[in-house]
N, CA, C and O of each residue as an XYZ file, in Angstrom:
532
protein
N      20.357    -46.728      1.498
C      19.504    -46.091      0.496
C      20.211    -46.035     -0.856
O      21.438    -46.047     -0.949
N      19.403    -45.974     -1.872
C      19.969    -45.917     -3.218
C      20.640    -44.572     -3.491
O      21.605    -44.496     -4.251
N      20.131    -43.530     -2.874
C      20.724    -42.194     -2.963
C      20.275    -41.416     -1.730
O      19.250    -41.728     -1.124
N      21.052    -40.406     -1.369
C      20.671    -39.609     -0.203
C      19.618    -38.580     -0.622
O      19.576    -38.149     -1.774
N      18.788    -38.203      0.317
C      17.698    -37.276      0.014
C      17.204    -36.624      1.295
O      17.482    -37.079      2.404
N      16.460    -35.542      1.101
C      15.760    -34.910      2.221
C      14.364    -34.537      1.734
O      14.182    -34.113      0.592
N      13.401    -34.699      2.600
C      12.031    -34.343      2.248
C      11.812    -32.852      2.423
O      12.201    -32.275      3.439
N      11.192    -32.234      1.440
C      10.814    -30.829      1.521
C       9.354    -30.700      1.921
O       8.932    -29.690      2.485
N       8.586    -31.752      1.616
C       7.152    -31.750      1.894
C       6.717    -33.186      2.144
O       7.006    -34.072      1.340
N       6.033    -33.418      3.240
C       5.576    -34.739      3.668
C       6.757    -35.623      4.038
O       7.880    -35.131      4.150
N       6.524    -36.928      4.233
C       7.622    -37.773      4.710
C       7.674    -39.174      4.098
O       8.459    -40.011      4.544
N       6.844    -39.440      3.077
C       6.881    -40.718      2.368
C       6.581    -40.476      0.901
O       5.793    -39.598      0.548
N       7.218    -41.266      0.057
C       6.970    -41.160     -1.374
C       6.976    -42.576     -1.949
O       7.872    -43.370     -1.663
N       5.962    -42.879     -2.764
C       5.823    -44.238     -3.278
C       5.232    -44.196     -4.686
O       4.260    -43.486     -4.945
N       5.826    -44.959     -5.576
C       5.293    -45.053     -6.931
C       6.361    -45.419     -7.934
O       7.515    -45.660     -7.580
N       5.962    -45.457     -9.182
C       6.857    -45.769    -10.291
C       7.478    -44.470    -10.800
O       6.779    -43.478    -11.005
N       8.780    -44.484    -11.000
C       9.526    -43.290    -11.401
C       9.395    -43.033    -12.902
O       9.557    -43.937    -13.722
N       9.100    -41.788    -13.235
C       9.141    -41.294    -14.619
C       9.971    -40.026    -14.610
O      10.309    -39.512    -13.543
N      10.302    -39.516    -15.786
C      10.983    -38.228    -15.872
C      12.428    -38.340    -16.270
O      12.809    -39.217    -17.047
N      13.237    -37.441    -15.730
C      14.652    -37.342    -16.056
C      15.021    -35.884    -16.212
O      14.587    -35.031    -15.438
N      15.826    -35.607    -17.220
C      16.198    -34.225    -17.509
C      14.936    -33.455    -17.901
O      14.206    -33.877    -18.798
N      14.678    -32.339    -17.238
C      13.430    -31.591    -17.438
C      13.235    -31.157    -18.886
O      12.151    -31.329    -19.443
N      14.270    -30.599    -19.498
C      14.161    -30.124    -20.884
C      13.860    -31.281    -21.830
O      13.001    -31.169    -22.705
N      14.561    -32.380    -21.654
C      14.365    -33.547    -22.527
C      12.999    -34.191    -22.296
O      12.341    -34.614    -23.246
N      12.572    -34.264    -21.031
C      11.264    -34.830    -20.708
C      10.159    -34.041    -21.404
O       9.215    -34.626    -21.935
N      10.274    -32.722    -21.402
C       9.245    -31.886    -22.021
C       9.222    -32.003    -23.540
O       8.212    -31.674    -24.163
N      10.301    -32.462    -24.143
C      10.299    -32.689    -25.592
C       9.318    -33.790    -25.980
O       8.891    -33.871    -27.132
N       8.963    -34.635    -25.016
C       8.021    -35.724    -25.281
C       6.564    -35.273    -25.203
O       5.677    -35.978    -25.685
N       6.307    -34.114    -24.606
C       4.932    -33.623    -24.430
C       4.220    -33.544    -25.770
O       4.755    -33.014    -26.744
N       3.014    -34.076    -25.803
C       2.219    -34.045    -27.022
C       2.548    -35.150    -28.014
O       1.971    -35.201    -29.101
N       3.459    -36.026    -27.653
C       3.811    -37.141    -28.537
C       3.316    -38.451    -27.926
O       2.927    -38.499    -26.759
N       3.336    -39.493    -28.720
C       2.922    -40.811    -28.225
C       3.924    -41.380    -27.224
O       3.645    -42.380    -26.563
N       5.090    -40.744    -27.112
C       6.140    -41.217    -26.211
C       6.051    -40.630    -24.806
O       6.775    -41.058    -23.906
N       5.162    -39.647    -24.614
C       5.029    -39.050    -23.286
C       4.389    -40.076    -22.365
O       3.360    -40.657    -22.712
N       4.982    -40.310    -21.192
C       4.474    -41.378    -20.318
C       3.155    -41.033    -19.643
O       2.798    -39.866    -19.483
N       2.452    -42.070    -19.257
C       1.277    -41.918    -18.420
C       1.787    -41.456    -17.051
O       2.648    -42.106    -16.459
N       1.272    -40.364    -16.560
C       1.774    -39.779    -15.317
C       0.916    -40.098    -14.101
O       1.258    -39.711    -12.984
N      -0.185    -40.794    -14.306
C      -1.091    -41.082    -13.201
C      -0.408    -41.900    -12.107
O       0.117    -42.986    -12.350
N      -0.432    -41.348    -10.904
C       0.098    -42.005     -9.706
C       1.582    -42.331     -9.798
O       2.047    -43.264     -9.143
N       2.326    -41.589    -10.588
C       3.765    -41.807    -10.756
C       4.552    -40.824     -9.894
O       4.015    -39.841     -9.384
N       5.841    -41.120     -9.750
C       6.779    -40.224     -9.088
C       7.577    -39.536    -10.186
O       8.281    -40.201    -10.946
N       7.480    -38.234    -10.279
C       8.192    -37.482    -11.308
C       9.557    -37.070    -10.788
O       9.670    -36.367     -9.783
N      10.592    -37.517    -11.488
C      11.965    -37.127    -11.175
C      12.397    -36.087    -12.204
O      12.251    -36.302    -13.408
N      12.929    -34.963    -11.733
C      13.419    -33.903    -12.620
C      14.786    -33.421    -12.167
O      15.054    -33.280    -10.973
N      15.646    -33.171    -13.151
C      16.955    -32.551    -12.926
C      17.269    -31.775    -14.184
O      16.579    -31.918    -15.193
N      18.314    -30.944    -14.134
C      18.685    -30.178    -15.317
C      20.135    -29.732    -15.226
O      20.607    -29.327    -14.163
N      20.822    -29.810    -16.330
C      22.192    -29.312    -16.382
C      22.182    -27.804    -16.592
O      22.837    -27.063    -15.858
N      21.434    -27.351    -17.598
C      21.400    -25.915    -17.889
C      20.046    -25.338    -17.528
O      19.077    -26.074    -17.338
N      19.985    -24.043    -17.436
C      18.741    -23.349    -17.144
C      18.852    -22.472    -15.918
O      19.124    -22.944    -14.814
N      18.636    -21.178    -16.135
C      18.598    -20.254    -15.009
C      17.216    -20.345    -14.345
O      16.392    -21.173    -14.732
N      16.975    -19.511    -13.370
C      15.723    -19.574    -12.613
C      14.498    -19.442    -13.505
O      13.534    -20.190    -13.342
N      14.518    -18.499    -14.448
C      13.371    -18.279    -15.328
C      13.114    -19.491    -16.221
O      11.962    -19.867    -16.437
N      14.161    -20.095    -16.732
C      14.005    -21.264    -17.604
C      13.453    -22.452    -16.818
O      12.535    -23.131    -17.278
N      14.004    -22.699    -15.650
C      13.527    -23.824    -14.840
C      12.069    -23.614    -14.454
O      11.270    -24.548    -14.518
N      11.718    -22.406    -14.057
C      10.317    -22.127    -13.729
C       9.424    -22.294    -14.954
O       8.282    -22.734    -14.825
N       9.922    -21.954    -16.132
C       9.113    -22.143    -17.346
C       8.850    -23.624    -17.590
O       7.776    -23.987    -18.071
N       9.812    -24.486    -17.266
C       9.585    -25.938    -17.370
C       8.457    -26.349    -16.426
O       7.558    -27.095    -16.814
N       8.508    -25.861    -15.189
C       7.472    -26.209    -14.217
C       6.102    -25.696    -14.652
O       5.099    -26.393    -14.499
N       6.057    -24.483    -15.194
C       4.780    -23.948    -15.660
C       4.239    -24.743    -16.841
O       3.029    -24.947    -16.940
N       5.101    -25.192    -17.731
C       4.635    -26.013    -18.841
C       4.070    -27.336    -18.322
O       3.014    -27.778    -18.775
N       4.762    -27.965    -17.382
C       4.262    -29.207    -16.787
C       2.925    -28.966    -16.079
O       2.032    -29.812    -16.128
N       2.792    -27.820    -15.428
C       1.526    -27.472    -14.771
C       0.418    -27.314    -15.808
O      -0.690    -27.811    -15.608
N       0.705    -26.629    -16.910
C      -0.303    -26.391    -17.935
C      -0.796    -27.678    -18.589
O      -1.954    -27.760    -18.998
N       0.063    -28.670    -18.689
C      -0.384    -29.935    -19.298
C      -0.944    -30.900    -18.249
O      -1.262    -32.045    -18.569
N      -1.065    -30.446    -17.006
C      -1.781    -31.182    -15.978
C      -0.995    -32.238    -15.225
O      -1.585    -33.034    -14.495
N       0.314    -32.266    -15.382
C       1.124    -33.306    -14.757
C       1.024    -33.277    -13.238
O       0.932    -34.327    -12.603
N       1.040    -32.094    -12.656
C       1.079    -32.001    -11.198
C      -0.237    -32.389    -10.537
O      -0.290    -32.552     -9.318
N      -1.295    -32.538    -11.320
C      -2.566    -33.035    -10.789
C      -2.658    -34.552    -10.886
O      -3.629    -35.147    -10.418
N      -1.655    -35.177    -11.490
C      -1.685    -36.623    -11.705
C      -0.656    -37.388    -10.873
O      -0.894    -38.538    -10.505
N       0.482    -36.763    -10.574
C       1.582    -37.498     -9.938
C       1.352    -37.725     -8.447
O       0.556    -37.036     -7.808
N       2.073    -38.711     -7.914
C       2.029    -39.024     -6.481
C       3.189    -38.417     -5.717
O       3.217    -38.472     -4.488
N       4.155    -37.835     -6.433
C       5.307    -37.266     -5.756
C       6.299    -36.699     -6.745
O       6.230    -36.963     -7.945
N       7.228    -35.911     -6.219
C       8.226    -35.237     -7.035
C       9.600    -35.400     -6.394
O       9.775    -35.150     -5.201
N      10.565    -35.820     -7.197
C      11.958    -35.889     -6.765
C      12.730    -34.847     -7.559
O      12.740    -34.879     -8.789
N      13.370    -33.935     -6.865
C      14.185    -32.907     -7.499
C      15.648    -33.287     -7.362
O      16.168    -33.403     -6.252
N      16.309    -33.480     -8.499
C      17.729    -33.781     -8.504
C      18.537    -32.498     -8.539
O      18.084    -31.453     -8.070
N      19.732    -32.583     -9.095
C      20.619    -31.420     -9.179
C      20.238    -30.580    -10.402
O      20.066    -31.105    -11.502
N      20.114    -29.300    -10.193
C      19.910    -28.326    -11.264
C      21.223    -27.544    -11.337
O      21.407    -26.529    -10.666
N      22.122    -28.052    -12.173
C      23.530    -27.664    -12.149
C      23.758    -26.167    -12.327
O      24.500    -25.566    -11.549
N      23.137    -25.550    -13.334
C      23.368    -24.118    -13.555
C      22.890    -23.311    -12.357
O      23.565    -22.371    -11.936
N      21.739    -23.664    -11.804
C      21.257    -22.960    -10.612
C      22.245    -23.124     -9.464
O      22.565    -22.164     -8.762
N      22.724    -24.352     -9.282
C      23.683    -24.634     -8.209
C      24.945    -23.779     -8.384
O      25.475    -23.241     -7.412
N      25.420    -23.660     -9.627
C      26.610    -22.860     -9.912
C      26.368    -21.368     -9.696
O      27.311    -20.599     -9.504
N      25.092    -20.963     -9.729
C      24.715    -19.571     -9.485
C      24.352    -19.356     -8.007
O      23.879    -18.285     -7.628
N      24.581    -20.393     -7.175
C      24.228    -20.364     -5.749
C      22.739    -20.141     -5.508
O      22.344    -19.458     -4.562
N      21.915    -20.731     -6.384
C      20.464    -20.690     -6.228
C      20.009    -22.113     -5.928
O      20.303    -23.038     -6.684
N      19.292    -22.284     -4.825
C      18.787    -23.599     -4.458
C      17.444    -23.832     -5.129
O      16.555    -22.984     -5.068
N      17.301    -24.989     -5.769
C      16.039    -25.327     -6.417
C      14.892    -25.305     -5.407
O      13.758    -24.977     -5.757
N      15.188    -25.654     -4.160
C      14.161    -25.629     -3.125
C      13.586    -24.226     -2.946
O      12.386    -24.062     -2.727
N      14.443    -23.227     -3.041
C      14.008    -21.849     -2.822
C      13.060    -21.361     -3.907
O      12.184    -20.538     -3.640
N      13.226    -21.861     -5.128
C      12.337    -21.376     -6.193
C      11.130    -22.288     -6.398
O      10.195    -21.925     -7.111
N      11.143    -23.467     -5.779
C      10.021    -24.380     -5.991
C       9.062    -24.459     -4.821
O       7.902    -24.824     -5.015
N       9.494    -24.137     -3.625
C       8.629    -24.305     -2.461
C       7.348    -23.491     -2.606
O       6.273    -23.977     -2.254
N       7.436    -22.280     -3.111
C       6.246    -21.458     -3.323
C       5.431    -21.987     -4.501
O       4.201    -22.003     -4.454
N       6.119    -22.421     -5.555
C       5.431    -22.933     -6.747
C       4.532    -24.118     -6.395
O       3.420    -24.228     -6.912
N       5.005    -24.995     -5.526
C       4.281    -26.225     -5.208
C       3.460    -26.162     -3.922
O       2.998    -27.194     -3.434
N       3.274    -24.961     -3.367
C       2.605    -24.855     -2.067
C       1.170    -25.370     -2.069
O       0.687    -25.813     -1.027
N       0.476    -25.328     -3.201
C      -0.921    -25.762     -3.244
C      -1.096    -27.219     -3.660
O      -2.224    -27.696     -3.786
N      -0.004    -27.920     -3.871
C      -0.075    -29.334     -4.226
C       0.151    -30.176     -2.981
O       0.912    -29.800     -2.089
N      -0.516    -31.313     -2.932
C      -0.472    -32.141     -1.733
C       0.506    -33.307     -1.811
O       0.668    -34.037     -0.833
N       1.157    -33.494     -2.946
C       2.076    -34.629     -3.074
C       3.400    -34.359     -2.365
O       3.793    -33.207     -2.186
N       4.094    -35.444     -1.959
C       5.399    -35.284     -1.315
C       6.461    -34.818     -2.304
O       6.403    -35.124     -3.495
N       7.427    -34.075     -1.783
C       8.546    -33.584     -2.597
C       9.824    -33.884     -1.838
O       9.932    -33.603     -0.644
N      10.784    -34.454     -2.537
C      12.086    -34.627     -1.914
C      13.174    -34.105     -2.828
O      12.993    -34.002     -4.041
N      14.308    -33.778     -2.227
C      15.462    -33.217     -2.919
C      16.652    -34.124     -2.697
O      16.876    -34.619     -1.593
N      17.416    -34.339     -3.763
C      18.647    -35.099     -3.663
C      19.763    -34.387     -4.412
O      19.540    -33.785     -5.463
N      20.945    -34.462     -3.865
C      22.136    -33.933     -4.536
C      22.884    -35.056     -5.257
O      23.956    -34.826     -5.819
N      22.330    -36.260     -5.244
C      23.005    -37.422     -5.822
C      22.608    -37.727     -7.259
O      23.275    -38.526     -7.918
N      21.539    -37.113     -7.766
C      21.041    -37.427     -9.108
C      21.099    -36.202    -10.000
O      20.540    -35.157     -9.670
N      21.768    -36.332    -11.119
C      21.884    -35.228    -12.060
C      23.116    -35.388    -12.916
O      23.550    -36.506    -13.194
N      23.675    -34.278    -13.332
C      24.832    -34.270    -14.230
C      26.162    -34.114    -13.496
O      27.165    -33.752    -14.111
N      26.181    -34.376    -12.216
C      27.402    -34.227    -11.436
C      28.383    -35.359    -11.730
O      27.983    -36.436    -12.170
N      29.640    -35.116    -11.489
C      30.692    -36.088    -11.788
C      30.480    -37.421    -11.065
O      30.694    -38.480    -11.657
N      30.070    -37.386     -9.821
C      29.882    -38.606     -9.035
C      28.409    -38.950     -8.838
O      28.028    -39.527     -7.820
N      27.590    -38.594     -9.816
C      26.146    -38.820     -9.701
C      25.811    -40.301     -9.632
O      26.473    -41.147    -10.234
N      24.765    -40.577     -8.879
C      24.206    -41.921     -8.824
C      23.088    -41.986     -9.863
O      22.860    -41.027    -10.601
N      22.410    -43.098     -9.914
C      21.348    -43.230    -10.905
C      20.034    -43.611    -10.246
O      19.993    -44.121     -9.126
N      18.974    -43.348    -10.974
C      17.631    -43.764    -10.578
C      17.064    -44.491    -11.790
O      17.283    -44.071    -12.927
N      16.351    -45.557    -11.559
C      15.836    -46.344    -12.674
C      14.441    -45.867    -13.049
O      13.498    -45.993    -12.267
N      14.319    -45.319    -14.254
C      13.027    -44.889    -14.770
C      12.190    -46.148    -15.011
O      12.664    -47.111    -15.614
N      10.959    -46.130    -14.541
C      10.077    -47.279    -14.692
C      10.080    -48.222    -13.503
O       9.310    -49.182    -13.472
N      10.938    -47.958    -12.522
C      11.019    -48.805    -11.327
C      10.158    -48.219    -10.208
O      10.078    -47.001    -10.046
N       9.524    -49.089     -9.448
C       8.764    -48.648     -8.282
C       9.732    -48.374     -7.142
O      10.674    -49.131     -6.907
N       9.479    -47.274     -6.440
C      10.301    -46.946     -5.277
C       9.405    -46.598     -4.098
O       8.254    -46.193     -4.260
N       9.957    -46.766     -2.932
C       9.305    -46.334     -1.703
C      10.396    -45.739     -0.829
O      11.345    -46.427     -0.452
N      10.259    -44.462     -0.509
C      11.226    -43.782      0.343
C      10.464    -43.101      1.468
O       9.353    -42.608      1.275
N      11.073    -43.082      2.633
C      10.458    -42.390      3.748
C      11.508    -41.651      4.547
O      12.696    -41.972      4.509
N      11.038    -40.656      5.269
C      11.918    -39.880      6.124
C      12.419    -40.784      7.226
O      11.643    -41.491      7.868
N      13.717    -40.757      7.439
C      14.281    -41.599      8.479
C      13.977    -41.017      9.841
O      14.035    -39.805     10.049
N      13.654    -41.897     10.757
C      13.402    -41.468     12.134
C      14.750    -41.202     12.806
O      15.631    -42.062     12.816
N      14.893    -40.021     13.355
C      16.130    -39.659     14.032
C      15.962    -39.965     15.519
O      15.081    -39.419     16.183
N      16.807    -40.830     16.017
C      16.755    -41.192     17.429
C      17.729    -40.326     18.209
O      18.870    -40.120     17.795
N      17.263    -39.824     19.338
C      18.111    -38.974     20.170
C      18.750    -39.775     21.268
O      19.503    -39.228     22.073
């Protein structure tokens, strides 16, 4: 795999990747540079931001209708939350409970020293690996 991940919701994710750093991605909102989000996979990570700030990013994305358009969500490392021993999964699972798209979490993408990369604009297909006993 290109990076390690675990599914938080559903077991397959397919589409073209958009997104990146949540704060920087939202700077594009309302401009001609904001990407078409229809049927895309939204990747989000953040270096800074406590729980309230990260949730405010999600609420802004919700208000502009992004979560009604995407085919899936990839959550990378949210460094400040991680340093505060807060798991992004814990604050997002309730937020996204009414959405039907798949969500996966990775510790490999973000501002970490040994971070891997994801190519924005590339199509990806990831699925939950079958565990054989």
